[in-house]
N, C-alpha and C positions, 0 to 999 in steps of 0.2 A: 493462363488467363492475361489479357491486356487491358488495363483501365486507362482510357483516353480522356483527354481535355479536362482533367481534374486541376484543381488548385492544390498542388502537392507540397506537403510540409517536408522540407529538404533537411538533410543532415546539418545544413548551415543555419537551421532554425528560422528559415524564410518560406514564404509561400511563392511558388512558382508554377505557372501553367506547364503541364506536361503529361507524360504517360508513365505507367507502371508496368513493367513486364514480370510475370511470375511463371516460373517453370519448375516443375517437380517440387513445388511447395515453397520455393525461395525466390527472392528477388534477383533479377539478373539485369545486366546492362541493357539499354534499349536494343530491341531486335524487331525484325518485321514479323507480323502475324504468320503463324504456321497454319496449315490446313487443319480445319475443325476446332481451332483454338477459340475459346469464348473471348469476345470483345465487348467491353462494357463502356458505354458512353457516360461519363461522369461530368458533362458540361454543367457549369455553374455550381458544383459541389467541391467542398474541401475533401481531400484525401489525407487522412491523419493516421499515424502509426496506432496499431492495436495497443491499448492501454495495459499497464502493468500495476496491480495493486499489491503492495507489500505489507498492508496492515488493515485486515477487515476479519471479522469473526463468523458472520453468517448471513443468510438471506433465505427467503421462501420457506420460513419455518424450521430451517436446519442451522446447526451450529458446528463449526469445524471441530469442537471439543466433543461433539456426539461420539467421536471416535469410530465412525462407521462409513463404510464405502458408499452407502446410499446418501449420506450427508455430504461427503466430498463431491460426489457426482452431481448432486442437486446445485451445489454452489458453483461447480464448473459450468454447468449448463446455463445458469442464471447469469453468471458474469460474462460468459461469451455473448449472450443475447444483448448485453449492453455494451459491447465492444471492448471488454476487458478481457484479453486473451492469454494473459500470463498471470498467475495468482500465487501469493505467498501468504497464506491466511495465518492468523494469529492464534495462539493458545491464550488460555486465561490462567489465573492462579489457582492451581489444583495440586493435589499430592502426585508424588512420583508414580505411584500405582495408576492413577486416572490418566496422567500424561503418557504413560507407557502404551495404553490403549490408542491414544491419539496418534503416536508416532508409528505404531504398527500399521494403523490404517493408512496413514500417509505413505509409508514406505511401500505398502502393497498396492497402491493405487496405480493403474495404468492410464497414461494420457491418450486414450483413443478417441475421446469425444469431449466437447466443451473446452473451456479454458484449460491450459496446461498448468498443472501443479509444478511449480519450479522452486519452491521453498517453503520454509515454515518460519514464522516470526514467534519466538518464544517470549511472549510479553510477561509472563509471571513464571515463577513465584518470588524472584529475587528483588522485591520492591519494598518500599517503606511502609510500615504499619499506619503511618500519619497521612498517606497520600494514596490510599488504595482505591479511591474512586468507586467504580463499580466492580473491582475485583473483590474475591471473597477472602476476608482476612483470616479465616479458619486455616487456610492452607499456606500462609506466608512461610518463606524459608530463606535462611541466609543463603548468600552467594556460595555455591558448592561446585567446585571444579569437576569432581568425580561424578556428581550427580548429572551434570551437563553432559559430561562425555558418555555416560551410560544412555542417556536419552538421545544423543546424537547417533550412537551406534545403532540404537533400535531404529531411528529414522532414516538410516542408510545415508547420513550426511546431509540431509535435507534442511537442517536448521541453518538458516543464513543470518539471523538476527537474535541476539538475545538481549533482554532488557535488564537494567541494573539501577538500583538507587545507590550512588556512589558512597554516600555518607554511612551506609549500613555496615556492620562488622564483616570483614573479609572481602568487601566489594573491590577495593582497589587492587587487592592481591589477585582476585579473580580476573579483573582486567588484564593486569600484567601477564598472567599465565595463559589466557585464552584469546587474546585479541588477534593472534595469528591464525587462529582456528575458525573464527566467527566474528562477524561484525557486532560490536558492543554499542548498545544504545542506552542513553540515560533516560529514566522514565519513572513516573510515580515516586517522586523524590522531593525531599525537603533540603537538598543540598545548596550550600552557599556557594558563592563565586569561587573561592579558593579551592574548595573540594572538587568543584566541577573542572576547574583547570587542572588539578592534579589528575583527574580521571581521564581527561583528553590527552594529557602528556603520557599517561600509562598505556593509551592505545584505544580508547573510546573514540568513535568518529561520527556518531549518529545521535539525533534527539527524537524520541517518540512523542507524537502529537504535541508540538511545541506549544507552550503556554498552558496546556491542560495538565492538571496534576503535578504542578511544580511552582516554586516561588516566581513571583513576577519580577519586573524591573523597578527599582527605586534608586534614587540618586546616591544613597549611602550603602545600599545592599544591592549591588548590580545583579547578583544571582546567576543561575546557570545559563540563562538566555544570552547574556552578554558574553560569558565565557565561550559558549558555542560559536558566537559570531567571531570573536577573536581568535579562535582556533581553527576556523574554517570547517566546522561540523556541517554535515547535511542535516536538514530539519524537515520533519513531516508536519503538514498542516491539514486539518479537517475543514474543508471549505464547503460544508453544508448550510452556511449561514445561520448556524445554531451555536457551534463551538467557539467561534471567533468573530469578532466584529470585522466588517469589510475594510475598515481603515487600518486595522492591525494586519489583515492579510496583505494589503498594498504595502505597508511599512516593511513586512517581512521580505517580500520580494525585493524591495529596494535595499534593505540593509544586508541581506545574505547573498543577493544575486540570484538570477533564475536558474543558474547552474547548481545551486545548493538546496533548493526548495523541492520537496517531494509531496505531491498531493496524495492523501490517503482517504479512504472512505470510513474506516473504523466501524463499518456497518455491523449490526447484530441481526438475529434471525428475522425480525420484522420487516427488513428490507424487501421491498417488492410485494408486501401484504398490507391489508388495511389497518387502521387504528385498532388498539386493543391491548390485552395483557399477554405478555411474552416473558422469556427468561434470559439471563446472561450470566454465565458462571455460576449457576445455581441460584440466583437472586431474581425475584420478581421484578419485571420492567413494564412501565406503562408507556405506550406509544400514542402520541397525538400529533398528527402531521409529521413534520420532519423531526420533532423532538421526542427523544427516548430518555426516561428518567427512571431512577429506582423507585418502585412502588412505596417503599417504606421511607424512603428519603427523596421527596420530590425535588429537592434542590440539587441533587446529583445527577448529572448527565450519565447515561449509560450507553455509550456508543452512539452510532447514528442510524437512521433509517434511509440513508441516501447511498446510492451506488457511486463508484468512483466517476463514471462518465457524467453524472448529474452534478457531482461536486466540481468537476472540471467546467462544466457548462455555467454553474452558478458563479464560479470564480470569475469568468468572463462577463457574463450578462448582468450579474448582481453586484459584483465587487470590484469592477474596473480593472481586472488584471488583463494585460494584453493576450490575445489568443495565442501568440507564439510562445509566450512565457508559460501559460497554463498548460499547453500541450506538452512542452518539454517536461514539465514538472509531473505530468501524469504518465509519461512514457519512457523517454530516455533516462532521466534521472533515476527513477526506481530501478530500471533494469541495470544500470551501472552500479547502483548501490549493493545490489545482491549478486553481482557478477554474471548476469545472464544476457549482457548487451550485444554479445556476438550473435545472438538468435533473435532477440526481441528488442523493442522500444524505439526503432527508427525505420524509415523508409530508405534503406541503403542496400546496395548490392551485396548478397550473401545472407542477409537476414531473412527470417521467415516472412512469407507473403501475407502478413496480418495487417489489414487496412480497414479503417472505418470511413465511410462516405457520410458527410453531413451537409446540410444546407446552410445558408448564410445565418440562420438563427440558431445553428447547432442542433437542429433536429436530426436524429440519427435516421439515415436512409438505407444503409446497407453495412453489413459486416462481412468482411472476407477473411477466412482463416486459412492460411498456407494455400492460398489460390482457389479456394472454394467458397462460394457465397453461402453463408449459414442464416443470414437475416435479410 
């Protein structure tokens, strides 16, 4: 396939009018059309890299923690239809026995259709009992190196991120032991600044849904957010316009730089479906518009009901984030974070021909996966 006349998002993070040539599923340097090759005129459209979501739980009534091939395939199909062509879904806080089933299902999944499953984000159970959010406190577990390694073996090495509350017993030792095997993220934590600094110095490099389920910034207790900024950590943001105020989103891009921000959906099973009653991590969730909350605790946000493409779109149209920055944070940065950027996350020679075409209002017009149009 050759895509012509598009405003192409380049590896230099600029938009330039040009063409994209895809052969045998991958982007190649510009070449003349071959006989029978599909030529797509994208005049007036942006060409964006296929997005990469490294933190979401579900969509279309299915959850990754269902631990079934049907659920994984449903997520893969839905995400691909929204331009998200590489996925690293997140687990919840469950027992090792339940997580075993999730890891087995992920390891058995074949990437033949829909978004490619490129990793697993192990969000629980090594988190704080005081910042569980929508996680199930019944299954909390102290950081356990051997448990992680057992799960990683079952997952065939797919676990790319593991979340830790660094102030909990054994957490810093876990980070020191495992940071060479998996990216460690601070999450669902009551940590203070000093402990967060110690965690980053021990090998943590990531922050899960920044601002949510962690202490905020005050002038005498700077907390983990300032520690993350000082240590150059990469930080996730849920830009559904529910989790974080637009001014704080703009502040985060300015404070951390658009090379350190990763947009995530953190969506649950209601994503793509009407308002109503759903569940997350075994707990009842009520969804009204973009807001998902625990039914028994209406003040607790329970993930989002917004896909990553719409989070990126809202960041630009509703929050004032420059398009170039939002695209980078939803494609290249997450791909680099989990080490799949040789294949995903940019429109560069050698990468998969995963392209989104969108109009000037960011309405999605086409999704091309490895050189084949799927939307």
